[in-house]
N, C-alpha and C positions, 0 to 999 in steps of 0.2 A: 481839628473839629472831630466832634464825638461821633463815633460808628453806631448807627442804628441798623439793629440787627433782628433776626427773626430768634424766638424763642429755642433755649436749648440748643446752641450752638457752640463748638468750640472754634476758637480764632487765635489766630497769633499777632500780639501786639506788642511793637519793640521787642520783639525777641524772646517774649514771655507767653507761655499758652494759659488761656483763661477759659472758662467755661460760662457761656453767657447764658443768663437763666430770664431775660426778659427785661429790657431797658435801656441803659446807654452805658457805653463803656467809656470812661475819660480817665486818662493816664493808666493808671494800675491799680483802681479801684471800679468795683461795678456799682451802678446805682440802680435799685430794684424798681418796677414798676408793679410787679405782683406780688401781692401781700405775704404769702405764704414762702416765698422764696427765700433761700437761704442768702445771707451775706456773711463772707468770711474776710477779712481784711488782714494781708500779710505786708509788712511794713519791713523797710531796710533793704529795697532791691533797685529804686528808682534814684534818679537825682534831686528829685523835688524835695525841699525841705519841709513840706506839710501837704497832707492830704484831708479831703473832707468829704463827706456824704452823708445819707438818710435812708429810711426805711420804714415800712408801717405795716400792719397787719390787722385783721378785722375777722373776730368771731364772735358770733352771738350777740351782735349788737355792740360789742367793746372793740372800741379804736385804739389800737396800742402804736405808738411813734415811738422813733430814736432817730438820734443823729449822731455824727462820730465826726472827731478833729485831732488828727495827729500832726506833731510837729517835732523834729527833730532836734536834739540839745548839741552842746556846744563840743561834745568828744570827737574825737577823730575815726573812731570805728563807726560802721554803718548802723544803723538804728535796729534795735533789737527786739522792738516790741511787735507783739500780734494780737489781732482783735477778732472775736467773734461776736458776731449779732445775727441770729437767725430764729426764724419763726419755723417750727416745726409742728404737723400734724401726726398724732399717733391715735388712731380710732377717732373717738369723738372728741378728742382732747386735744388741746394745743399747747404747744410748750414753746415759750420765748427763751432762747438761751443766747446768754450773755458773757464775755470773757476779757480780761486784759491778761496777757502773758508779757511779763517783764524780763526778758532772757540776760544772761551776762555769761561773757566770755564765747561768744557765739550765738548763731540763731538756730542752731539744730534744735535744741531743745525745746525752745516755744514753738517752733514749728511744728515738731510731732504733737504737742499739746493741742494746737488748734486743730489738728486732724483727726485726734484720737481721744481725748480726755472725755467729752461729752458723749463720745458712741459708747465709750466703755462703761460711763455711769449710766446710760440709759439699758444699757444691756443686762444689767442686775436685777434678778427675778424680782426684789422687792422693792424697787423705784417706786410704784406708784402707792404702795402701802405704807413704806417708810423710806421717804426719800434722802433723809439724813444720813442712815446706814448705808445705803446705796451708793452716795457721793463719798461716803469714807472709803470704801470697798473699791469704788472706780479711781479716786486719789492713788490708793495704795497699788493697785493692779499697774495703774498707768507707769508709777514711778519704777513699778519693778520691770517693766518692758522697755524704760530708757536705759536702766541701768545695766539691763542686758545687752542693748544695743550699744553701747559704751564706746565701743570700737569703731561705730559708724558716725554716732552722733556726738561724738568728742568730748571734753573735759568740762564742759559749761553745763550750766542749769538756768531755771527761772522760777521766778515767783509768779503765784496766780490769785486771782480773785474771780470767781464765779457766780454768776446768778441765773436761777431758774424759775421763770413765772410758770405758773400752771393755771391755765384757764385764766389767766389776768387777773386771778383772787389770792393764790398763793406765791410767795417768795422765798426760796429756798437760797442763801449766800452761803459760799465756803471759802476759805482763801488759806494759802499759806505764804509767808513772807510778808513784804510790807506794803503791797498793792492794797487798797481799802474800799469798802462798799459803804457808803452814807445814806440813810433814807431821811427824806424830810415830811414830817408830819405835824400838820397845824404851824407850820414854818419854823420848826426848832428840828434841829439836825439831830441825827441819832447814828452813832457807828454801828454795823454791823458785822464788821470784820475785826480781828485782830492785829496789832502790828507785832510780829513774831522776832523782836529784836533780842539779840544775844545775850545783852545785860539782863534781861527779864528771866532767861533761860538757862544762865549761866551756871546754875547748881547742878541741873540734868546734863549740859555739855561736859562739864567736869568729872561727872560720875561715869561718862564713857570714854574717859580717857583724854578729852581735848580741853582746850583752853580757851578763853576769850579775852583778849587784847584790849587794851583801853589806853593809846598812846595820845599825849599831848597833841590837839590839831587834829585827831582823826577820831572816827567813830567806832566803837566798839565792834570787834571783828572775831568771828568764829575761828582757831586756829591761826589768828591774825592776817584771815583773808577774807570771809565772806561776811556782808553786813547784816546779814539777816540769820535767824536761827532754824527756819524751816523753808524748804526749797525742792524742787524737782531736781534730780539730777545730782550733779555735783558727785561725781563717783569717789573722788580722792577725800572728800570730807565726811561723806556720806555715813561713816562709823559714828561721827559725831553730830550728825545733822538729823532732822526730822522731817518726814514729809506728810504728817497728818494733819489733815487741816481742822481749822476752827469752822464748826457749820452750824447754822441758826435758821430757824424758820420765822418768818414774820408774814403776818395779814397784811393785803391790801385792802385796804378799808376807804370809807369817807373822810377820813382823817389824812390819807396819804396823797402826798402831792407829786414828789419824785424821788428817786433813785440816781445815785451817782456812784459810778465804779470809776476809779483812776489810780494810775500807778504813784509810787513816792514821788516822782517829779513835781506833782501839784502840790501834794500834801506837804512837802519839805518847805512850802513858802505860804501856805494858806489853811487856815483852821477848818473844821467840818462847818461850822457856823458861818464862816466868812464865805466859804464855795456854794452852800445853800444860797446864803443872801445876794451873792453876786449873780445868780440865774432864776431866782425865783420869780421874777416878774418877766422874764423872757420867755414868748410863747413858742418859737419854732426852736425845735430840738436841734437841729444843725448849728444855728447862730448859737444856740446856750454852749454846745461843747466847744465851740470856736472862742466864745468867749471867756470860758473858764480857761482854755490852753493860753490866750493871749494875757490874761490877769496874771497866771504863772511867771510867764517870760518876762512881764514887765516889772515882777515883784523879783527879778533875776534868778529865775530858777534855771540851772545850767544842763537839766537831765531833758532826755526824749520825755514828750508828755503827750498821752492819747486820752482819748476821750469819747464815750458812747453817753451821749448826754440826751436826756430829755426823753428816755423812755415813756412816751405820755399817753395816758388811758383817757378816754372820752366817753363818759356814760350815756346812753340814750336816754336813761330814766326807766328801763327795764330790770338793770341790775337789783338783787335783793337790798343790797344797801341804800338802795336809791328807790325802790317802790313805794310811791304815795310821799315821797317827800320833795321831790323836784330835784333841783342841782345839790351834790354833796356840799356840805359846809366849807366855806372858803374856796370854792372853785367856781368860778362863774361861767354861766353857759352849761354846768354839769360837766366841765372838763376835769379830769383827775390826770394829772402829770406824774408819772413814774421815770424819772430823769437817771441816764447811766452815762457816765463820762467813762471812758475806758482808755487806756493805753499805757503800755510798760514804760517807766522813767527807769534808767539804770539802776541797778541795784549798787 
């Protein structure tokens, strides 16, 4: 039975301390009823094999919605995927903060990223004028802190894909590792992130004294261990690894339908266009996220799978892109869907 509580209470639920910000607590996830409240989802601490939920925000006549769904893979260890889906007011602006952190060799590093990465980015003085630069600095600062705390956080690491939606109109995506961001415009999938595969960065890794293994039946690995060339943490490999993110800014206009963020458990079995085609006719964000994870499982994905799906934006006709034009092209009823599947699928 869900627990109905007053705003901003701290409650103990199945031995885990939760901050309640308005809505219903079901299992280990918070379902938000107030559009500006944060949703930070932590996976890997419950007995359930899947979790699901959704959230929304409304600013200046723009309605933004998202859904998420997480499914544990077939590995023997606990799920190591962490998700952030948060709407945050800063002055007269609003930010949508979305991320998937796909941990490996433990959950301490993705847990730290969930709590600190966006805060470090937003503290950069040049965030509003040069968000790409601020994101690079925030990634570097956060990785440095993780390495300093290696004695406490352990020897593991994490990939990351982050998306910051500024006032519903500017989208800045960054990533390290193989979690991916894909945007759909006029029905066509466009990858906004880069898969940082060891084989693609072999020359750089070797110039630092490392090597890339390529054994039969296995994927290429840095020093025979890690299947990505860029990641947070991994102190023992860091001399041969990079945590520098790939960063790109994309406008959200009348051609934009949705954005997908997902870890590699999805992308190992689905192409960018297949993922887009799979959910472009699904209206509900939560249903879209669940559908994507189920599709990946049906295609024999064995990894953990997480999805923040259908970060949907609905125009009310007041947008500059919409003024005097009615509904945007290809979006019935003036709905612009920006979809984001999120969650780490093991590295």
